[in-house]
VOGU-3710 file (C-alpha; in Angstrom, 3 decimals, decimal comma):
1> xxxxxxxxxx> 21,827/-23,902/1,601  18,299/-24,868/2,616  15,139/-22,824/2,678  15,186/-22,698/6,497  18,376/-22,234/8,499  18,799/-22,238/12,270  21,569/-20,167/13,819  22,859/-21,514/17,140  24,864/-18,358/17,903  21,990/-16,034/18,717
11> xxxxxxxxxx> 23,007/-12,414/19,294  26,541/-12,941/18,015  28,244/-9,661/17,017  25,093/-7,642/17,803  23,751/-5,420/20,577  20,197/-5,343/21,968  18,995/-7,806/19,340  16,667/-9,689/21,705  14,597/-6,559/22,621  14,356/-5,667/18,931
21> xxxxxxxxxx> 13,052/-9,129/18,006  10,654/-9,147/20,967  9,230/-5,761/20,000  8,664/-6,760/16,370  7,113/-10,074/17,409  4,669/-8,431/19,813  3,643/-5,768/17,291  3,208/-8,359/14,537  1,008/-10,621/16,665  -1,063/-7,646/17,815
31> xxxxxxxxxx> -1,626/-6,286/14,294  -2,454/-9,681/12,818  -4,937/-10,304/15,618  -6,393/-6,800/15,205  -6,760/-7,328/11,450  -8,340/-10,748/11,961  -10,895/-9,440/14,436  -11,768/-6,348/12,391  -11,458/-7,562/8,796  -11,577/-11,361/8,963
41> xxxxxxxxxx> -9,259/-14,132/7,836  -9,276/-13,491/4,087  -8,512/-9,796/4,265  -5,809/-10,442/6,857  -4,168/-12,906/4,476  -4,419/-10,316/1,713  -2,832/-7,624/3,882  0,055/-9,695/5,239  0,942/-12,644/2,982  1,792/-10,841/-0,310
51> xxxxxxxxxx> 4,241/-8,427/1,357  5,825/-11,355/3,221  6,406/-13,174/-0,085  7,614/-10,035/-1,868  10,079/-8,973/0,803  11,402/-12,503/1,241  12,437/-12,433/-2,401  13,758/-8,862/-2,295  15,658/-9,225/0,973  17,136/-12,580/0,006
61> xxxxxxxxxx> 18,302/-11,091/-3,291  19,840/-8,137/-1,449  21,828/-10,435/0,839  22,829/-12,703/-2,052  23,998/-9,628/-3,979  26,334/-8,658/-1,134  24,646/-5,375/-0,251  24,037/-6,243/3,410  23,712/-9,183/5,777  22,000/-10,075/9,046
71> xxxxxxxxxx> 24,151/-11,539/11,841  23,000/-13,137/15,067  19,346/-14,030/14,385  17,800/-17,445/15,071  15,623/-18,464/12,111  16,672/-17,567/8,564  14,861/-18,098/5,264  16,595/-18,257/1,891  15,024/-18,406/-1,574  17,593/-16,918/-3,964
81> xxxxxxxxxx> 20,829/-17,597/-2,122  20,657/-14,983/0,627  19,709/-15,812/4,227  17,147/-13,405/5,723  15,837/-13,557/9,301  12,179/-14,558/9,536  11,507/-11,648/11,892  12,662/-9,144/9,228  10,106/-10,496/6,763  7,379/-10,258/9,385
91> xxxxxxxxxx> 8,518/-6,706/10,197  7,917/-5,710/6,583  4,313/-6,905/6,804  3,948/-4,761/9,932  5,304/-1,781/8,000  2,874/-2,139/5,118  -0,216/-2,720/7,247  0,573/0,054/9,695  1,658/2,747/7,234  -1,041/1,991/4,674
101> xxxxxxxxxx> -3,712/2,457/7,306  -2,027/5,535/8,704  -2,141/6,838/5,139  -5,838/5,958/4,918  -6,590/7,805/8,132  -4,746/11,022/7,286  -5,704/11,233/3,615  -9,383/10,618/4,395  -9,299/13,802/6,467  -8,344/15,939/3,478
111> xxxxxxxxxx> -9,642/13,971/0,465  -12,796/11,907/0,919  -13,490/10,684/-2,628  -12,735/6,985/-2,942  -11,132/7,014/-6,374  -7,760/6,352/-7,995  -6,427/9,720/-6,852  -7,149/8,829/-3,233  -5,371/5,482/-3,676  -2,283/7,271/-4,986
121> xxxxxxxxxx> -2,386/9,821/-2,167  -2,735/7,106/0,477  0,129/5,155/-1,041  2,329/8,255/-1,203  1,565/8,981/2,446  2,311/5,364/3,396  5,657/5,555/1,614  6,576/8,802/3,364  5,650/7,353/6,763  7,815/4,354/6,002
131> xxxxxxxxxx> 10,827/6,475/5,094  10,393/8,556/8,247  10,585/5,387/10,334  13,578/4,073/8,428  15,491/7,334/8,869  15,397/6,493/12,588  15,511/2,702/12,439  18,267/1,999/9,938  21,007/4,056/11,636  20,099/2,444/14,987
141> xxxxxxxxxx> 20,063/-0,994/13,387  23,409/-0,383/11,693  24,949/0,862/14,952  23,778/-2,252/16,830  24,588/-4,620/13,925  20,990/-5,770/13,514  21,846/-5,594/9,839  25,144/-4,525/8,342  25,613/-2,588/5,130  28,751/-3,411/3,190
151> xxxxxxxxxx> 31,281/-0,582/3,477  32,229/-1,076/-0,176  28,885/0,343/-1,330  29,299/3,703/-3,035  27,044/6,743/-3,112  25,545/9,164/-0,610  25,033/7,717/2,857  23,048/8,754/5,905  24,759/7,526/9,078  26,511/4,855/6,964
161> xxxxxxxxxx> 23,237/3,756/5,347  23,044/4,195/1,526  20,486/6,822/0,571  19,106/4,467/-2,071  17,921/2,225/0,749  15,450/4,882/1,892  14,270/5,337/-1,675  13,810/1,576/-1,857  11,635/1,697/1,262  9,403/4,317/-0,339
171> xxxxxxxxxx> 9,127/2,486/-3,664  8,278/-0,848/-2,036  5,648/0,500/0,353  4,147/2,771/-2,319  3,635/0,074/-4,947  2,512/-2,586/-2,466  -0,019/-0,111/-1,045  -1,329/0,730/-4,525  -1,748/-2,954/-5,380  -3,384/-3,798/-2,058
181> xxxxxxxxxx> -5,830/-0,889/-2,200  -6,788/-1,555/-5,830  -7,583/-5,183/-5,019  -9,320/-4,298/-1,759  -11,664/-1,880/-3,533  -12,366/-4,159/-6,498  -15,701/-5,910/-6,937  -14,264/-9,407/-6,819  -15,272/-11,880/-4,147  -13,103/-12,141/-1,048
191> xxxxxxxxxx> -11,660/-15,452/-2,271  -10,657/-13,931/-5,604  -9,170/-10,917/-3,888  -6,857/-13,181/-1,876  -5,779/-15,087/-4,985  -5,366/-11,883/-6,972  -3,278/-10,248/-4,246  -0,814/-13,134/-4,426  -0,837/-13,673/-8,192  -0,437/-9,943/-8,868
201> xxxxxxxxxx> 2,954/-9,975/-7,126  4,599/-10,642/-10,482  3,260/-7,351/-11,855  3,820/-5,397/-8,646  7,314/-6,819/-8,225  8,212/-5,901/-11,791  6,997/-2,341/-11,236  9,050/-2,078/-8,033  12,156/-3,463/-9,718  11,885/-1,264/-12,829
211> xxxxxxxxxx> 11,115/1,948/-10,927  13,905/1,410/-8,407  16,349/0,458/-11,167  15,534/3,698/-13,005  16,236/5,703/-9,841  19,548/3,883/-9,349  20,537/4,638/-12,950  19,582/8,286/-12,446  21,768/8,476/-9,335  24,635/6,872/-11,232
221> xxxxx> 24,163/9,308/-14,117  24,422/12,375/-11,886  27,313/10,872/-9,886  25,440/10,295/-6,611  25,862/6,531/-6,591
//
């Protein structure tokens, strides 16, 4: 299995996949261009590249672990044995950029001090916004086979989507927002901020993995998973 795979059976076993891909592509291009014009190249790299790397690893691991899979897409990437559509990875960068800045906007209205508390509040808000979207998106995606959750998965489900998936959305967006905001507000040069945002993925990824694993164990302990 190579790093890049091309699927010649586009749309196979799915419904309305082309409009979904087109929508994500348009939004991604618009937000990257908006970020480039407003914040410049280096900040745009910092906002988009780390989450792309992180979610490529996480999504590929999820597919390799047999939790879900993605039929019918065109371009797939694989790093740990699971093939993930390129558009899904780009969609995650859209999620982080959009919800983090929605969090900035709303939290700044009620808490103006630019300190660690504000960073936590913004990140919490970003995570909540992300879960709200996924409560709508994941059931629609599952219904149209944009991604398919394995029926063998146990635990509480919401329209056939495991509840732990929504918790995973919150954890990922929360910790990535915290890391991004901490680096953005640091006193390092723009070049160092870019390097730090990428190199810090090891720490951020570990925090995401440990926190989510603890939640999974808690759910298993109380019999919800």
